[in-house]
N, C-alpha and C positions, 0 to 999 in steps of 0.2 A: 729174141736170139739175134736179130739184126743189130740191135743196139749193143748187145754184148760183143759181137764181132767188131763193130766200129770202135768201141772203147779199147778193145785189145789191140787193134791195129794202131790207133792213135798213141797208145801207151808205148809202142815200139819207137815212135819218132818224136815223142814229146817227153823230154826227161825232166821237166819242171816238177817240183815237189811242194807239198803243203805239210808242214810239221814233219818233214823227213819221209813222207809217203808220196808216191807218184800221183799227180793231179787226177789222172783218169782211173785210179784204183777204186774210189768210192762209187762213181757211176757204173763201173764194171761190176762191182759186187752187187749193186742194186739191180742191174739188168739181169744178172744170174738169179738173184732172189725172186724177181718178178717172173722169170721164166719157170722156175720151180712152182711158184704160187699158182699161176694160171694153168700150168700143165696139170697140177693136182686137181684143180677145179674142173678142167676139161675131162679128166678121167672119171670124175664123179658124175658129171653131167650126162655122159653117155649111158649111164645105168638108170637114169630117171625115166619116168613115163613120158610119152610124147607130149601129152597135155601140159605137163609141168615144164618141160624143156622149151615149149613154145609159148608159155604163159607170160603175162605182162610183168609179174613180179621178178622172175629171173632175168627178163630182158632189161628191166630198170636197173637191177643190181649190176648186170654186165656193163651197161653204159656208165654207171657211177664209178665202177672200178676202173674202166678204161680211161675215163677222164682224169681220175686221180693219178693213175699210173703215168699218163702222158705229161701231166703238169709237173709231177715230181721229177721225172727223168729229164724233162726240158730244162728245168732250173738247175739241176745238178750238173748237166752237161754244159750249160751256159757258164756256170761258176767255174767248172774245170777248165774251160777255154780261157777264162780270165785268171786262172791260177789263184782263185779265192775259195775259201771254205763255203760250203752250202749249209752245213749244220752248225748250230751254235754261233752263227755269225750275225751279230746285232750291231755291226759297225756303222750302218747308215739307216735312216728310216725305211728305205727300200728293202734292204737286207732283213731288217727286223720284221717287216710286213710279210715278206716271202717265207721266212722261217716260222714265225709265230702264228700266221694266219693261213697262208696258202698251203704250205707243206704240212702244217698241223692238221688242217681240215682234210687234206688228202690222205694222211696216215690214218686218221680216225675213220674216214669213209671206207678205206680198204679193209681194215680189221672188222669194222661193224658189218660190212657186206659179207665177209667171211662167216661171221656168226649167223647172218640171215640165211646163207646157203645151207649151213648145218641144220637150221630149223626147217627149211624146205625139205631136206632129205628126211628128217624125222617124220614129217607129215605125209610124205609120198608113199603110201602103203603099197602101191603097185610097182615100186622101183625094183630093179633087178639086183637086189642086195640080200645077203644073208642077215639074220638077226644080229650077229656079232659085228658085221661090217657096217650095218646101219647105225648101230650104237656107237661104234668107233668113230665114224664120220661126224655124227651129231656131237659127241663129246669132244673130239679132237678139234673140230672147227670152233666149237663154243669156247674151249679152253684157249685157243689161239686168240680169240677176241678178248676174253676176260683177263688173261695173264698179260697180254701185250699192253692193254690199257693201263694196267698197274705199273709194269716195268718201264714202258716207253713214256708213260705220263710223268713218272718220277724223273726219268733221264732228260726229257725235254725241258723240265723246269729247272734243271741244273745248268752249270756252265760247260759241261762236257761229260763224257762217259766214264772218266776216272773219278773215284771217290777217294780223296787223299792226294798225296803227292806222288807223281810218277816222273822221276827225273829223266831228263833227256839222255838217251842211251841205255836206260835201264832194261833189263832182260824182259822179253815178251814171249808168250807161247808161240812156237813155230806155226806158220801158216795162218793162224787166226789173228795174231798180233795182240792178244789180250795180255794185260799187265801181269807180271810175275812178282810185283813188289807191293802193290796196293789194290784197293777195291776197283773192280771194273764191272760196269753194268751190262756190258755186251754179252757175256755168257748167259745171263738170265734172259736177255732179250732174244738171243738165238734160240734158247729152249722154248720160250713162249711162242715164237713164230712157227716153230716146227712141230708143235703138238698135232697140227692138222695132217702131218705126214706120218708121224711116229705111231699114233694109235691105229689108223687104218692099216698100216703095214703089219702091226701086231695082229689085227683081226684076220687079215689074209693068211697069215702064218697059222693062226689057230684053226681057221677053216680047213686048211690043207691037212692039218694033223687030225681033223675030226674031233676036236676038243668038245666034250659034252657040256661043259659049263663055261663056254666061251663068252657069253654076254656078261656073266658075273665077273669073269677074269678081266674083260675089257674095262668094266667099271672100277675094279680094284686098281688096275694099272693106271687108269685116268686119275684116280685120287692120288696114287703114288707119284705120278708125273707132276701134278700140280704142287704137291708138297715139295718135291725135289726142286722145282723151279723157284718157288718162294724161298726155299733154304739158300739156294745159290744167290738169289736177289738180296736176302738179308746178310749173307756173307760179304757181298760187295759193299752194302751200305755201312757195314762195320769196318770198312777199309781193309779187308782181308782179301788177298788174291785167290782166285780159284785154285791155282797150283803155284805154291811159292817157288820162285826160281832164284832167289838171292836177296 
């Protein structure tokens, strides 16, 4: 949240752009995304048993995620200060190493650790979780890992998040900036990242309604969510925008 506040403040005084976007917009979005990620994990952790919370596995996972987060944000903010792109920047051996090795390793560590936390929740039988919520966290965190590896892996091996030609000035989806004229991998990436929030929120809603078949419902919705994400990903690969705008 501190980094989010800093990037917002710097954005007001630094009007430089990269490809028409303010230089501080990318670290701002990532700081917000990390706040949501770690906030979600913190809410789950409070429901685990004391032995699991203080166990060596969760501590290691926490340190790995913290290290990856700090390295990613440090490089993105360094590049923003230089008005240079942090992603898909292979212009020098240094930039290539930072993007293909350091940032790639950090991204894999973050999503893999998310999957490990889902597995920890699944095995913690004494956790303060309803059956539906336990299943939703396990499946949601697991899907975030699996789907992100597919979508982000494909995107990182490409030259950018557009698939096809997105002319300068072409219409984009308001707020998100996703292309309205060609394939864009970011909608699928967004969906894959937020499975870990969507499914637990569904389970909480089912619990409040006293749904008798909530575990089965969570599993069906997890399957549907995965299919939806893959469909959006396939649509982008076929050079089709999520929502045609012109």
